[in-house]
N, C-alpha and C positions, 0 to 999 in steps of 0.2 A: 647586696645579698650574697651569701656565700654559695659557691657551686664547686663541689669536689669533682674535678675533671680527671677521674682515674683512667679515662680512656686515652689520655695523651702521652702515655708512657713511651719513652724513646729507647726502648730496648733494642739491642742488636740481635740480628738473627743468628741463632746458634744451632738450629735444627731444620728439619723440613727437607724439601727436595729442590735442587737447583737445576740448571740446564742439563739435559740429557738424562734426567731422573737420578742423578748422583746425590747421595746424602751430603748435606752441607755442614754436618757436624764437624767441628775442628778436630775432634779426637780421631777422625778418619786419617789425618796426616800421620799420626803415630801408628795406627792400624795398618795403613798401606806400607809404611816403611818396614814394619815387622813382616808383612807378607813378602816384600821384596827380598828381605834377608832369608826367609825360609825357602822361597822359591830358588834363590841363587844357590844356597847350600845344597838343596836337593839336586839341582842340575849339575853342580860340580861333582857331587858324589856319583852321579850317573857317568860323567865323563871319566872319573877316576876308575870306576868299575870296568868301563870299556877298555881303557888303556891297560889295565891290569890283565884283562883277558887277552888283549893284543900281544902283550909281552910274553905271556905263556905260550900263545900260538907261535910267536917268533922263535922262542926257545925250543919248542918241539920241532919246528922246521929246521933249526940249526942241527939238532941231534940227528934228525933223519938224513940231512944232507951229508953229515959226517959219515954216516953208515954207507951212504951211496958212493962215497969216495970221490974220484975225479969227476964223475958224471953229475955229482950233486953240488959241485963248487959254485955254479952260477945261481943255483937256488939258495945257497948259503949267503951270497951277496945280497939278494933280495930280502932274505929273512933278517939280515943284519940291519938293512936300511929300515925295515918295518919296526924293528926294535928301537932304533934311534929316534924315528918319528914318534913312536909311542912315548919314549922318555921325554922328548921335547913337549909333546902335548900335556903330559903329566906336570911338567915344570910350569908351563903356562897356566894350567888350571890352578895349581897351588899358589902361584904368584897372584893370579886374579882373585883368588879367595882371600888372601891376606889383604890386598889393597882394597877390595870391595868391603870387607868386614870393617876396616877402620873408618871408611867413608860412611857406611850405613850407621855405625855407632855415633858418628858425629851428626848425621842427619837426624837420628833419634833424639839426641840431646837438644839439637836446635828445634826440632818439632815439638818436643815437650815444653821448651821455654815459650815457643810461640803460642801453644795452646793455653799455657798458664797465663800468659799476658792477655790473650783474648778473653779468657774466662774472667780474669781479675778485672779487666777494664769494663767488661759488661756489667759486673756487679757494682762497680763505681758509678756507671751511668744510671743503673737502677736506683742506687742510693741517692744520687743527685736529683733524679726525677721526683722521688718521694719528698725530699726536703724542699725542693722548689715548689711543689704543690702546696705544702703547708705554709711556706713563706707567702705565696700569693694570697692564700686565704687569710692569713693573719695581717697582711697589708690592708686588706679590706676592713678588718676590725679596727685598725688605727684610724682609718678614714671615718668609719661609723662613729667612733667615740668623739672625734673632733667636730664632726658635722652635727650630731644630735645635741652636743653641748651648747650649740647656738640656737636650738629650737626655742621659739618664743614661750611655749608652755614650760619648758625646763628652766629658762631664765627667770620667768615670773614666779616659779615655785620658790626659788631661794631669795628673790628680790622682795616679794610681798610677805613671804613666810606666814601664809594664812591657810586654814583648812581647805578653803575653796580652791586656792591655787594648787595645793597639794593634790586634791582630788582630780582637778583638771589635768595636771601633769601626769598623774598615774594613769588616767584614761588615755592620754596621748602615748605614753610608753606602752600601754597595752596594744594600741593600734600598731605601733612599730613591731612589737613582738609577734603579732599575728602574721606579719608579712616576712619578718626575718626569723625563721624558725630555728636558726642555729644558736640562739641565745636562750639561756635559762631565765635570766632576769636582767633588768636595768635598774640601777639605783641612783637616786638623786640625794646627795649628801650636803649638809650645811658645813660651814667653816669649822665647826667643832667635831666633825666626823660623825654626826648623827644622820641616819637614813631617814629622810623626810617623805620620800615617795618611792614606790617600786611599781614595776609594770604588771606584776602578778600577785596582788595582795591577798587573793583568796587561796593561792597555792603556797606562797612563801610569806610568812609573817615576819617581815623585816623592819617594820616601822619602828623608829627609835633605836634600831640596832647601832651600836657604837663600833665604827670602823676606823677610829682615829689612829689606831696602832698599825693599820695595814700599810704595807709599803706602797701599794698603788695609790692610796689616798694621799699619803705624805708626799710622794713624788709628784703627783698631779698638782698639788698646792704650790710646789716649787717651780713649776714650768713658767717660762718667761713670756709666752704668747700662746694664742689659740692655735698656732700651727704645730705645737708640740704635744706630746702625750706621754703617759706613763704606762708601764706594763709590769705585771708580776709573773713569777714562775708558775708553772702548772701546779695546782694544789687542790686538795679536796676542801670544799666549802661547807662547813657545818650548817650554815643558814640555808643552804640550797640542797639539803638532803645528803650531804657528804659527797656530792657529785664532783668529779674533777673539772675544774674550769680554768680557762685562760682569761684573766681579767685585764682589761684595758681601761684607761681612765683619762679624762681631760678636764681641765678646769672650766667651770661655768663662769663666764665673765659678764660684766655689766654691759647691757645692751647687746650682748652676743658679739661684741667687737673683739678682734684678735688681740688688741692691746688693752682691753677694758679691765677694770678692777676685778680681782678674783672674788667671787661670791660663794662658791661651793665647788663640788666635784661631781661629775657624772661617771659612774663605774658601770661597765658593761661586761657581763659574764658569759663568755663563749662556752657552749656545751662541748667540751673537749673530746670526750671519749668516742662518741659515734662518728664525729668528723675525722678524727685522727685514725680510727680503726678502718674507715673506708679507704683511706689513702694507703696504709700499709698492706691491707688485704687486696688492694687493687694492683699491687706490683705484679708485673707480668712475667711469671716464671713459666718455663716450659713444663709440660706434664712430667717429664723425667726429673725435674728439679723441685717441683712444688713440695714434695714430702720431705725434702732434706734442706730446705732453704727457709730462712727467717728474715723478714724485713722489719727494720726498727727505726724509730726516731729517738734520738738521745739528746739530752741537754748538754750544756758545756762541760758538766762534771761527769758525764757518762751515765746519768740516771735514765732508765728506760721510760720514755714518755708514751710510747705506743709500740705494739709488737703484733705481727701478723698471727702469731700463735697465742696471743693474749696472755702470755706468761710473764710474771714479775713486773707488770706495768705499775709504775710509780713506786715500786718497792725494790726492784733489782737494779744492778749496774752492769755496764760492760766497759771494761777498760780498753779503749782503743790504742793500738800502737801506731800513732800518727807520726811520731818523730818530727812534729812541728809542721807537717805538710797539710795543705788544704784538702787534698784528696789522695787516695792511693789504695793499694790492696796488698795483702800479705797472707802467707800460708802458715797455719799453726802446725805443731809437730804431728798431730793426728791427721793432717791432710785437709783440715777445714780451711776454707778460704774466706777472708773477711775483706769486703770492699766498703769504703766510706767516702763521704764528701761533706765538707762543712757548708753550712748555709751561705749561699751567695747573696741573700737578701733580695728584695724586690722593690723597685721604685724607691720611695723614701723610707721603706722599712729595711733597716740594716740587719735585722735578725738578732738573736741572742746567743750566737755561738753554737747553735744546735748542729747536730749531724744526722744525715741519713745514713743508714748502714744496712748491709746485707751480709748475713752469715750463712755460708753454704757448706754442708758436710760433703765429703767425697762420695761419688757414686759407687754403686756396687761393682 
């Protein structure tokens, strides 16, 4: 049974309060550097103002000592020394300003790169978390398809090919559906691709529906053992009210044996939209991020399979700039940051090349 564990997000802390009550937001690195620059410039300006005043006082003292003649000669020496000290202090302040300015600029550049890296990596981690959650859920679907294809009622339905066996199998599928609420329907198909039993006959009239042209049906027939399965891309299913489904299928084999003769196919239709929506909406954005961040699940071609803002689902695309990488992040010209991670798969489920993705616009 599927459980969407949206509470297990492995997001990195980017806000809040750390030790001593200090803000742990990484942008503080840049803000503090700017504060240091401003404070230093202010203090140097104050020093320069004081040395300017000192030089004027020394100049006035020299003028007065000259007027005093021989008696003011000693005072002139002191005034000259004061002027020289003032000049040296001014030179030190100017040199300090030049050196500190270059270092602060370097610190600002480094700080900006650190913040960008931290932000980008956090988005990658959030994207990975989302695609991992869906992988784990879809792994369970592959197990369900293979397991239920060996159910005695399912096997009997295609072995006996009688109305009684079909009714019994339909009842059995109904029991499964009542416990596994993440499915829209389960279909038993014969070798010709005709649906001979469904789990919700009162809701979905699929008896005698021809699915012989469906990829999941044809792929399931070609499987070599009961340990393998078939899967189709997310698609709207007309017979299920045009609801988007993830369909998994397994061959029904004689005696329920892994190497038994193929007698038919069991197709299980995962109710995609509410399950995927719970995952992307469960991505843990900070309050300051939520209004400008979008969590997505994309297929291998960039088609949007799920979106936290529910826009362009199954109709839009996002062309990721992966450059062949499994994961990464990059910044667009407008400052928007995109983080992505390709499906790592889970257990025996290798995934379909999907991506978790987070798109975050720049803050105010």
